[in-house]
C-alpha positions as CSV (number, residue, x, y, z in Angstrom):
1,M,0.2,0.0,0.1
2,E,1.5,3.7,-1.1
3,P,1.5,5.9,1.5
4,S,-1.3,8.1,2.6
5,N,-3.4,6.0,0.0
6,H,-6.4,4.5,3.2
7,R,-9.0,3.2,-0.1
8,V,-7.6,0.0,0.8
9,N,-7.7,-0.6,3.9
10,A,-10.8,-1.7,5.6
11,A,-9.5,-0.1,9.3
12,E,-8.9,2.8,7.7
13,R,-11.9,3.3,6.2
14,A,-14.1,2.6,8.7
15,I,-12.6,5.0,10.9
16,Q,-13.2,7.5,8.5
17,T,-17.0,6.4,7.7
18,F,-17.3,6.9,11.9
19,K,-15.7,10.3,11.6
20,N,-17.7,11.3,9.3
21,H,-21.4,9.8,11.1
22,F,-19.8,11.3,14.7
23,I,-19.6,14.8,13.4
24,S,-22.7,15.2,11.1
25,G,-24.0,14.3,14.7
26,L,-22.3,17.1,16.6
27,C,-24.0,19.4,14.4
28,T,-27.5,18.5,14.9
29,T,-26.8,19.4,18.8
30,T,-28.8,22.4,20.3
31,K,-26.4,25.3,20.1
32,N,-26.1,25.6,23.9
33,W,-25.2,21.7,24.6
34,P,-22.1,21.6,26.6
35,L,-19.4,20.1,24.3
36,Q,-17.1,18.1,27.4
37,L,-20.5,16.1,26.8
38,W,-19.0,14.4,23.0
39,D,-18.3,11.1,24.8
40,Q,-21.7,10.2,25.8
41,L,-23.1,10.6,22.2
42,T,-20.6,7.8,21.2
43,H,-22.9,5.0,22.5
44,Q,-25.9,6.3,20.0
45,A,-23.6,6.9,16.8
46,T,-22.2,3.2,16.5
47,I,-26.2,2.1,16.4
48,T,-27.3,4.6,14.4
49,L,-24.2,3.6,12.1
50,N,-24.5,0.2,12.4
51,L,-28.3,0.0,11.3
52,L,-27.2,2.4,8.3
53,R,-24.6,-0.1,7.2
54,T,-25.0,-4.0,5.4
55,S,-23.4,-6.7,7.2
56,R,-21.0,-8.2,5.4
57,I,-21.8,-11.5,5.5
58,D,-25.4,-11.3,5.0
59,P,-26.1,-8.3,3.3
60,T,-29.9,-8.8,3.7
61,K,-29.0,-8.2,7.5
62,S,-28.0,-5.1,9.2
63,A,-24.8,-4.5,10.5
64,Y,-26.6,-4.5,14.2
65,E,-28.6,-7.4,13.6
66,Q,-26.2,-9.1,12.6
67,I,-23.8,-8.2,16.0
68,H,-26.6,-8.5,18.3
69,G,-28.7,-11.5,16.7
70,A,-31.9,-9.4,16.6
71,K,-33.0,-6.1,15.3
72,Y,-33.1,-2.5,17.0
73,D,-36.6,-2.1,18.3
74,W,-37.5,1.3,18.6
75,N,-40.7,0.5,20.5
76,K,-38.6,0.0,23.4
77,H,-35.6,2.0,23.5
78,P,-36.5,4.9,21.0
79,M,-34.1,7.6,20.4
80,A,-33.9,11.3,19.4
81,P,-31.4,13.7,18.0
82,P,-28.2,14.0,20.0
83,G,-27.9,17.1,22.0
84,T,-31.4,17.5,22.5
85,R,-32.7,19.8,25.0
86,A,-35.2,18.0,27.5
87,I,-37.1,18.1,30.4
88,M,-37.6,15.5,32.9
89,Y,-40.5,14.8,35.2
90,E,-40.0,15.3,38.3
91,A,-41.9,13.1,40.5
92,P,-44.0,14.4,43.9
93,D,-42.1,12.1,46.3
94,S,-38.7,14.0,45.1
95,R,-39.7,18.0,44.6
96,A,-40.8,20.5,47.3
97,S,-44.5,20.9,47.3
98,W,-43.8,23.9,45.5
99,G,-40.9,23.0,43.6
100,P,-40.9,22.9,40.0
101,R,-42.5,19.9,38.3
102,G,-39.7,19.8,35.7
103,T,-35.9,19.8,35.7
104,D,-33.9,20.8,32.9
105,A,-31.0,17.8,31.3
106,W,-29.3,17.1,27.7
107,Y,-30.3,13.9,26.1
108,C,-27.2,12.0,25.6
109,G,-28.4,8.5,24.3
110,P,-31.2,5.4,25.0
111,E,-30.7,3.4,28.0
112,L,-30.3,-0.2,26.6
113,D,-31.6,-1.7,30.7
114,H,-34.4,-0.1,31.0
115,Y,-37.4,0.0,29.0
116,R,-38.1,3.2,26.6
117,N,-36.0,5.3,29.0
118,C,-32.7,7.6,28.0
119,K,-30.0,9.0,29.5
120,F,-29.3,12.6,30.8
121,Y,-27.1,14.9,32.0
122,V,-28.5,17.4,34.5
123,P,-26.4,20.3,34.5
124,E,-28.1,21.5,37.9
125,T,-26.3,18.6,39.4
126,H,-23.8,17.8,37.2
127,S,-24.8,14.4,37.1
128,Y,-26.5,11.8,35.1
129,R,-30.3,10.9,35.1
130,T,-31.9,8.0,34.1
131,S,-35.7,9.3,33.1
132,G,-39.2,7.7,31.1
133,S,-41.0,10.9,31.5
134,F,-39.3,13.7,29.4
135,D,-40.5,15.9,26.8
136,L,-37.5,17.2,24.2
137,F,-37.2,20.2,22.5
138,P,-34.9,19.5,19.4
139,Q,-33.6,22.6,18.0
140,H,-32.6,21.9,14.1
141,C,-35.7,19.3,13.2
142,L,-39.3,18.2,14.0
143,L,-39.9,15.2,15.8
144,P,-42.6,13.1,13.3
145,K,-46.0,13.2,15.0
146,F,-49.0,11.3,13.0
147,T,-52.1,13.9,12.5
148,P,-55.1,12.7,13.5
149,K,-55.9,10.9,10.3
150,Q,-52.7,8.8,10.1
151,H,-52.9,8.1,13.7
152,A,-57.0,6.7,13.2
153,N,-55.5,4.5,10.0
154,K,-52.4,3.7,11.8
155,V,-54.1,2.1,15.0
156,H,-57.0,0.2,12.3
157,D,-54.1,-1.4,10.7
158,E,-52.9,-2.4,13.7
159,L,-56.0,-3.8,15.5
160,M,-57.0,-5.9,12.5
161,E,-53.6,-7.2,12.1
162,A,-53.6,-8.5,16.0
163,I,-57.4,-9.7,15.6
164,Q,-56.8,-11.9,12.4
165,N,-53.9,-13.3,14.7
166,L,-56.4,-14.3,17.5
167,E,-57.6,-17.8,17.9
168,A,-61.6,-18.7,17.2
169,P,-63.0,-17.6,20.6
170,A,-60.9,-14.9,21.5
171,K,-61.7,-13.2,18.3
172,K,-65.4,-13.5,18.8
173,L,-65.3,-11.6,21.6
174,I,-63.4,-9.1,20.6
175,L,-65.4,-8.4,17.9
176,T,-68.3,-8.6,19.7
177,K,-67.2,-5.7,22.1
178,L,-65.6,-3.7,18.9
179,A,-69.2,-3.7,17.4
180,A,-70.4,-2.9,20.9
181,A,-68.0,-0.3,21.1
182,L,-68.7,1.3,17.2
183,Q,-72.4,1.7,18.5
184,S,-71.7,3.4,21.2
185,L,-69.3,5.9,18.9
186,A,-71.7,5.9,16.5
187,A,-74.2,7.3,19.1
188,S,-72.2,9.7,20.5
189,T,-71.2,11.7,17.1
190,A,-74.9,11.7,15.3
191,P,-76.9,15.4,15.4
192,Q,-78.8,15.9,18.6
193,P,-82.8,17.0,18.1
194,I,-83.6,20.1,18.6
195,Q,-84.4,20.8,22.5
196,R,-88.7,21.5,22.3
197,V,-90.4,22.4,25.7
198,A,-93.8,21.8,26.4
199,E,-95.9,24.7,27.2
200,P,-100.2,24.2,27.3
201,D,-102.3,25.0,25.2
202,P,-105.7,26.9,27.2
203,E,-107.7,26.4,24.5
204,E,-107.7,22.4,23.6
205,G,-106.4,21.8,27.0
206,R,-103.0,19.8,25.5
207,S,-99.6,20.7,25.6
208,I,-97.7,22.3,22.4
209,Q,-94.0,21.5,21.1
210,R,-92.6,25.0,21.0
211,V,-88.7,25.4,19.9
212,N,-86.4,26.5,23.2
213,Q,-85.2,29.7,21.7
214,S,-81.6,30.4,23.0
215,P,-80.5,34.0,23.7
216,T,-79.0,35.8,20.5
217,I,-75.1,36.2,20.8
218,T,-73.6,39.4,20.7
219,T,-72.1,40.2,17.3
220,S,-69.3,42.6,18.8
221,T,-66.0,41.2,20.1
222,N,-65.8,43.7,23.1
223,P,-69.4,45.3,23.6
224,T,-67.6,47.8,26.7
225,D,-65.3,49.2,24.3
226,P,-65.5,53.0,24.3
227,R,-65.7,53.2,20.5
228,T,-68.9,51.1,20.9
229,L,-70.3,52.8,23.7
230,K,-70.0,56.0,22.0
231,V,-72.3,54.9,18.8
232,K,-74.6,52.8,21.0
233,P,-78.1,54.6,21.6
234,R,-78.0,55.7,24.9
235,T,-81.9,54.5,25.4
236,H,-83.8,53.9,29.2
237,L,-85.2,50.1,28.3
238,R,-87.7,50.7,31.6
239,K,-90.8,51.8,32.3
240,T,-91.7,53.6,35.1
241,R,-93.8,56.3,36.1
242,A,-91.9,59.1,34.6
243,N,-90.4,57.2,31.7
244,T,-91.1,55.0,28.6
245,P,-88.9,53.6,26.6
246,K,-87.9,55.3,23.3
247,M,-89.9,58.0,23.6
248,V,-88.4,62.2,23.7
249,P,-90.2,63.9,25.8
250,P,-91.9,66.9,23.7
251,I,-90.5,69.9,22.7
252,V,-92.0,72.7,25.2
253,N,-91.9,76.5,23.7
254,P,-91.2,79.3,25.3
255,T,-93.6,82.3,26.5
256,P,-93.0,85.1,24.4
257,L,-92.2,88.0,26.2
258,P,-93.4,91.8,25.9
259,T,-91.5,93.7,23.3
260,G,-88.0,95.4,24.7
261,V,-87.9,93.2,28.1
262,R,-85.5,90.8,27.8
263,R,-84.6,87.4,30.4
């Protein structure tokens, strides 16, 4: 091998591939992420790199499956972008009565010894913690989320697949419960009939069904706004002995005075 030619050396090629993959992971970290935690990201970088590369022994498998003998379970061990800002939930037993409900932390990678847990670095205590109740705030990317329609379609597909794998007695029981649930859902989403109020008819002595008139909704966004109050007619709607609604007292002409007399 000639000097400075690393293409024919498998070890040098592997080192260069890992270095490029690790640098790309460092570029996705949050701006304020502490750089001294770079060694905590090597575990996740190794996993993701082996998931992206195929095995040299069996090209139909990934390098991760070839090494560990099983595929990576994303549902059991979820991952997030490296160096993501996070807030961990504080249990009532470990916080003060008026203390904050969450603690600021930095995501470091998945915890393979725990179910759906991740490893975090807490700047407040300068220590690492494992938690399964957290919220992530990535800076350079958005976490994938299902729309309501996509989520409903996914639940439908998983439910149909699970029912097909059941035995006959269990399948019949599940289908019966599913039919009852669908009927209840259809009844709750059906349009409700108009509420009517029964009023007695004085002529025939029977009740008459009338629609309950609800109060009208105001069209003004702010009824107490000064500009609205200025243009609103100032009429007194209460009828008293000295007042009639929407009536203005007549104009009385003053009595004329004799010529030359001033008021």
